C-alpha positions as CSV (number, residue, x, y, z in Angstrom):
1,M,47.2,84.7,34.4
2,A,45.8,81.8,36.3
3,N,46.2,78.2,35.2
4,P,43.1,76.4,34.0
5,P,41.5,74.0,36.4
6,L,43.0,70.5,36.3
7,W,39.8,68.9,35.0
8,Q,39.9,71.1,32.0
9,L,43.3,70.0,30.8
10,P,43.6,67.6,27.8
11,D,43.7,63.9,28.6
12,S,47.4,63.6,28.0
13,A,48.3,66.4,30.4
14,A,45.9,65.2,33.0
15,E,47.4,61.7,32.9
16,T,50.9,63.1,33.7
17,I,49.6,64.9,36.8
18,G,48.4,61.6,38.5
19,T,47.8,61.9,42.2
20,V,47.5,65.7,42.2
21,Y,44.8,65.6,39.5
22,S,42.8,63.0,41.4
23,S,42.7,65.1,44.5
24,M,41.1,68.0,42.6
25,R,37.5,67.1,42.1
26,P,35.7,68.8,39.1
27,P,32.3,70.4,39.7
28,T,30.5,67.4,38.1
29,I,32.0,65.0,40.7
30,R,31.3,67.4,43.6
31,R,27.7,67.7,42.4
32,A,27.3,63.9,42.0
33,V,28.8,63.2,45.5
34,S,26.4,65.8,47.1
35,L,23.4,64.3,45.2
36,I,24.4,60.7,46.2
37,R,24.5,61.8,49.8
38,A,21.0,63.3,49.4
39,G,20.0,59.9,48.0
40,A,21.2,58.3,51.2
41,A,18.8,60.4,53.2
42,L,15.9,59.7,50.8
43,S,16.7,55.9,51.1
44,V,16.3,56.0,54.8
45,A,13.0,57.9,54.4
46,Y,11.9,55.3,51.8
47,G,12.6,52.3,54.1
48,I,10.6,53.9,56.9
49,A,7.7,55.1,54.6
50,E,7.4,51.7,52.9
51,D,7.0,49.8,56.2
52,L,4.8,52.4,57.8
53,F,2.4,52.9,54.9
54,V,2.5,49.9,52.6
55,H,2.6,46.9,54.9
56,S,-0.8,45.8,56.2
57,T,-1.8,46.2,59.9
58,T,-3.6,42.8,59.6
59,V,-2.1,39.3,59.4
60,G,-4.4,36.6,58.1
61,G,-7.5,38.8,58.5
62,R,-6.8,39.6,62.2
63,P,-5.2,42.7,63.6
64,A,-1.5,42.5,63.8
65,S,0.1,42.2,67.2
66,M,2.2,45.0,68.7
67,A,5.3,42.8,68.2
68,Y,4.5,42.4,64.5
69,S,4.0,46.2,64.1
70,V,7.2,47.0,66.0
71,G,9.1,44.4,63.9
72,Q,7.8,46.0,60.7
73,F,8.9,49.4,61.8
74,V,12.4,48.2,62.9
75,G,12.7,46.3,59.7
76,G,11.9,49.5,57.7
77,I,14.6,51.4,59.6
78,I,17.1,48.6,58.9
79,V,16.2,48.5,55.2
80,G,16.5,52.3,55.0
81,L,19.8,52.3,56.8
82,V,21.3,49.6,54.6
83,L,20.2,51.4,51.5
84,G,21.5,54.7,52.8
85,A,24.9,53.0,53.7
86,I,25.1,51.8,50.1
87,W,24.5,55.3,48.7
88,L,27.2,56.7,51.2
89,W,29.6,54.0,50.1
90,M,29.1,55.0,46.5
91,A,29.6,58.7,47.3
92,A,32.9,57.9,49.0
93,K,34.2,55.7,46.2
94,V,33.0,58.1,43.4
95,G,34.6,61.0,45.2
96,A,37.9,59.0,45.5
97,G,37.9,58.6,41.7
98,R,37.0,54.9,41.5
99,D,35.7,54.2,38.0
100,W,34.1,50.9,39.1
101,A,32.0,52.9,41.6
102,R,30.5,54.9,38.7
103,I,29.6,51.7,36.9
104,L,28.2,50.1,40.0
105,S,26.2,53.3,40.7
106,T,24.7,52.9,37.3
107,V,23.7,49.3,38.0
108,F,22.2,50.3,41.4
109,F,20.2,53.0,39.5
110,G,18.8,50.3,37.3
111,F,17.5,48.5,40.4
112,W,16.1,51.8,41.6
113,C,14.2,52.1,38.3
114,L,12.6,48.7,39.0
115,Q,11.7,49.9,42.5
116,L,10.0,53.0,41.0
117,I,7.9,50.8,38.7
118,I,6.9,48.6,41.6
119,S,6.0,51.6,43.7
120,L,3.9,53.0,40.9
121,A,2.2,49.6,40.4
122,V,1.4,49.3,44.2
123,A,0.0,52.8,44.2
124,A,-2.2,52.0,41.2
125,V,-3.4,48.7,42.6
126,E,-4.3,50.2,45.9
127,G,-6.2,53.0,44.3
128,G,-3.8,55.7,45.3
129,T,-4.0,55.4,49.0
130,A,-2.1,58.0,51.0
131,G,0.5,55.5,52.1
132,S,1.2,54.1,48.6
133,V,1.4,57.6,47.1
134,A,3.8,58.7,49.9
135,V,6.1,55.7,49.1
136,F,5.9,56.4,45.4
137,V,6.8,60.1,46.0
138,V,9.9,59.2,48.1
139,T,10.9,56.6,45.5
140,L,10.5,59.1,42.7
141,A,12.5,61.8,44.6
142,A,15.4,59.3,45.1
143,W,15.1,58.2,41.4
144,I,15.4,61.8,40.3
145,V,18.4,62.5,42.5
146,G,20.0,59.3,41.2
147,L,19.4,60.3,37.6
148,V,20.9,63.7,38.0
149,A,23.9,62.2,39.8
150,L,24.4,59.7,37.0
151,I,24.3,62.4,34.4
152,S,27.0,64.2,36.3
153,L,29.1,61.1,36.7
154,W,29.1,60.4,32.9
155,Q,30.1,63.9,31.8
156,A,33.4,64.3,29.9
157,E,35.2,66.1,32.8
158,S,34.1,63.3,35.2
159,S,35.5,60.8,32.8
160,R,38.8,62.6,32.7
161,Y,38.8,62.7,36.5
162,F,38.2,58.9,36.7
163,A,40.8,58.2,34.1
164,A,43.5,60.2,35.8
165,S,42.7,58.9,39.3
166,P,45.1,56.3,40.7
167,G,43.4,53.0,41.4
168,S,40.5,53.7,39.1
169,L,40.4,50.1,38.0
């Protein structure tokens, strides 16, 4: 008969396994890491969508210059890449069993909740323009991905994985 998966062992048995246990990711951690990686792609899309659709093409009542427009676009790409890099960093650290990464991911999710509220407010103030709605939809998609990832990260088998992982502090 086959042995049970390591993440299903009682806490005391899991702690004695140490490094071997931490190298075996339970399904909840694999799911969370995949979702966090998807969140990275959505963050890049968010950065581009926000600067393409939300920022005005006028400056002080006059049409924006080409340099201003290009700067907005490049800025959006940079914001998206930075956000995506943060998501990928969290995916790597969560996958490595760093408990602090699970906590920091929860804090980052709180910031994303604020961004969702801001995106909704902008869409409401602008009367639901196509651009503001597009940004809200991308923000909402990333928020849902983050929520499902957090739910996976705080499951009991995920907690045992983090507890048994070396360097989880």
